[in-house]
C-alpha positions as CSV (number, residue, x, y, z in Angstrom):
1,M,112.4,108.1,101.3
2,I,109.9,105.3,101.0
3,A,107.7,107.3,98.6
4,V,110.7,108.2,96.4
5,S,111.9,104.6,96.4
6,I,108.5,103.2,95.2
7,F,108.1,105.7,92.4
8,P,109.9,103.6,89.8
9,T,107.8,100.6,90.6
10,L,104.6,102.7,90.5
11,S,105.5,104.2,87.2
12,K,105.9,100.7,85.7
13,F,102.3,99.8,86.5
14,F,100.5,103.2,86.4
15,S,100.5,106.3,84.1
16,R,101.8,109.5,85.6
17,R,98.3,111.0,85.4
18,T,97.0,108.1,87.5
19,I,99.8,108.5,90.0
20,F,99.3,112.3,90.2
21,T,95.6,112.0,90.6
22,T,95.8,109.2,93.2
23,G,98.4,111.2,95.2
24,A,96.2,114.3,95.1
25,I,93.2,112.3,96.3
26,I,95.3,110.9,99.2
27,M,96.3,114.5,100.1
28,L,92.7,115.6,100.0
29,I,91.7,112.7,102.2
30,G,94.4,113.9,104.6
31,Y,93.1,117.4,104.6
32,A,89.5,116.3,105.2
33,L,90.5,114.0,108.0
34,F,92.6,116.8,109.6
35,L,89.6,119.2,109.3
36,F,87.4,116.8,111.3
37,S,90.0,115.4,113.7
38,E,89.3,118.0,116.4
39,N,91.5,117.0,119.3
40,S,92.2,113.4,118.4
41,L,96.0,112.9,118.2
42,P,95.7,109.6,116.3
43,L,93.5,111.2,113.7
44,V,95.7,114.2,113.4
45,L,98.8,111.9,112.9
46,T,97.0,109.8,110.3
47,A,95.8,113.0,108.5
48,I,99.4,114.4,108.5
49,T,100.7,111.1,107.2
50,L,98.1,111.0,104.4
51,F,98.7,114.6,103.5
52,F,102.5,114.5,103.3
53,S,103.2,111.0,102.0
54,P,102.2,111.6,98.4
55,Y,104.1,114.8,98.1
56,P,107.5,113.3,97.0
57,I,105.7,111.2,94.4
58,L,103.8,114.2,93.0
59,F,107.1,116.1,92.9
60,L,108.7,113.3,90.9
61,V,105.7,113.1,88.5
62,V,106.1,116.8,87.7
63,L,109.9,116.6,87.6
64,M,109.7,113.7,85.1
65,T,107.2,115.6,83.0
66,I,109.5,118.7,82.9
67,T,112.4,116.5,82.0
68,D,110.4,114.9,79.2
69,S,109.7,118.3,77.8
70,V,113.3,118.7,76.9
71,E,112.9,116.2,74.1
72,Y,109.5,117.7,73.2
73,G,111.2,121.1,72.8
74,Q,113.8,119.6,70.6
75,W,111.2,117.8,68.6
76,K,109.0,120.8,68.2
77,L,111.6,123.6,67.8
78,G,114.7,121.7,66.6
79,I,116.7,123.1,69.5
80,R,117.6,121.2,72.7
81,N,117.5,123.5,75.7
82,E,118.1,121.2,78.7
83,S,119.6,123.9,80.9
84,V,116.7,126.4,80.3
85,T,114.0,123.8,80.8
86,L,115.5,122.1,83.8
87,S,116.3,125.5,85.5
88,L,112.5,126.1,85.8
89,R,112.0,123.6,88.6
90,P,114.3,125.3,91.2
91,L,112.7,128.6,90.2
92,I,109.2,127.2,90.8
93,D,110.3,125.7,94.1
94,K,111.6,129.0,95.3
95,L,108.5,130.9,94.2
96,A,106.3,128.3,95.8
97,G,108.2,128.6,99.1
98,A,108.0,132.4,99.1
99,F,104.3,132.3,98.4
100,A,103.7,129.7,101.1
101,N,105.5,131.7,103.7
102,G,103.6,134.8,102.7
103,I,100.2,133.1,102.8
104,V,101.0,131.7,106.2
105,G,101.7,135.2,107.4
106,V,98.5,136.6,105.9
107,A,96.5,133.7,107.4
108,A,98.0,134.4,110.8
109,V,97.2,138.1,110.6
110,A,93.7,137.5,109.3
111,A,93.0,135.0,112.1
112,G,94.4,137.4,114.8
113,M,97.3,135.0,115.6
114,T,99.9,137.7,116.0
115,G,101.8,139.4,118.8
116,S,100.9,138.0,122.2
117,A,97.7,136.4,121.1
118,K,96.8,133.2,123.0
119,P,94.6,130.4,121.6
120,E,91.6,131.6,123.6
121,D,92.0,135.1,122.0
122,I,91.2,133.7,118.5
123,T,87.6,134.3,117.5
124,D,85.4,132.0,115.5
125,A,85.7,134.4,112.6
126,G,89.5,134.3,113.0
127,M,89.4,130.5,113.0
128,Q,87.3,130.5,109.8
129,S,89.8,132.9,108.2
130,F,92.6,130.6,109.2
131,N,90.8,127.5,107.8
132,L,90.1,129.4,104.6
133,F,93.7,130.2,104.0
134,M,95.2,127.0,105.3
135,F,92.6,124.4,104.3
136,Y,89.9,125.4,101.8
137,I,92.0,127.4,99.3
138,P,94.7,124.7,99.2
139,I,92.1,122.0,98.7
140,A,90.7,124.0,95.8
141,L,94.2,124.4,94.4
142,I,94.9,120.7,94.6
143,I,91.8,120.0,92.7
144,I,92.7,122.6,90.1
145,S,96.2,121.1,89.8
146,V,94.7,117.7,89.0
147,L,92.4,119.3,86.3
148,I,95.3,121.1,84.8
149,Y,97.5,118.0,84.7
150,W,94.7,116.0,83.1
151,F,93.5,118.5,80.5
152,K,96.5,120.7,79.8
153,V,99.6,118.5,80.1
154,T,99.5,116.4,76.9
155,L,103.0,115.1,77.2
156,T,102.3,111.5,78.3
157,E,104.9,108.7,78.6
158,K,103.5,107.2,75.4
159,K,103.8,110.5,73.5
160,H,107.3,111.1,74.9
161,A,108.4,107.6,73.7
162,E,107.1,108.4,70.3
163,I,108.9,111.8,70.3
164,V,112.2,110.1,71.3
165,R,111.7,107.5,68.5
166,Q,111.2,110.3,65.9
167,L,114.2,112.2,67.2
168,E,116.4,109.2,67.0
169,E,115.1,108.5,63.4
170,R,115.8,112.2,62.5
171,L,119.3,112.0,63.9
172,R,120.0,108.8,62.0
173,K,118.9,110.4,58.7
174,E,121.0,113.5,59.4
175,E,124.1,111.3,60.1
176,A,123.4,109.3,56.9
177,E,123.2,112.5,54.9
178,K,126.5,113.7,56.2
179,K,128.2,110.5,55.0
């Protein structure tokens, strides 16, 4: 709730790219801290806090970018498809949840954490497999997501404002022509 409530203030002072990148870095710090926390409960709790705190803000950055793409589509194609564009987010959420559950299952099987396995039954190789699926691959994916957001998402707040201005101008011209 705190993260969501501070998003409007953050977006006044920082670009979405900066917010997204900073949130991803905080998540990566949380992952790193968790990897090295061993059996320290305070470090584990700090790592969990660092990892999960930026998630709602990152979600809002992506949601706002998707929302802005409605005007982009109208500007580019001449057709406004809010329902089609905005229906993508729930689809992405459902797919992400399904993949996450599947990956956890694969990680548990690869690590030997199935059936009646006890913590002492898990081998070092099993633990490395678990760490690969649950830490190293997600760390790489977070880094890739930042790179994609920086280099492939060109719809910035400034560009969106310009698109809205052009659309309003186009609508005014169309209304004037009708009269």
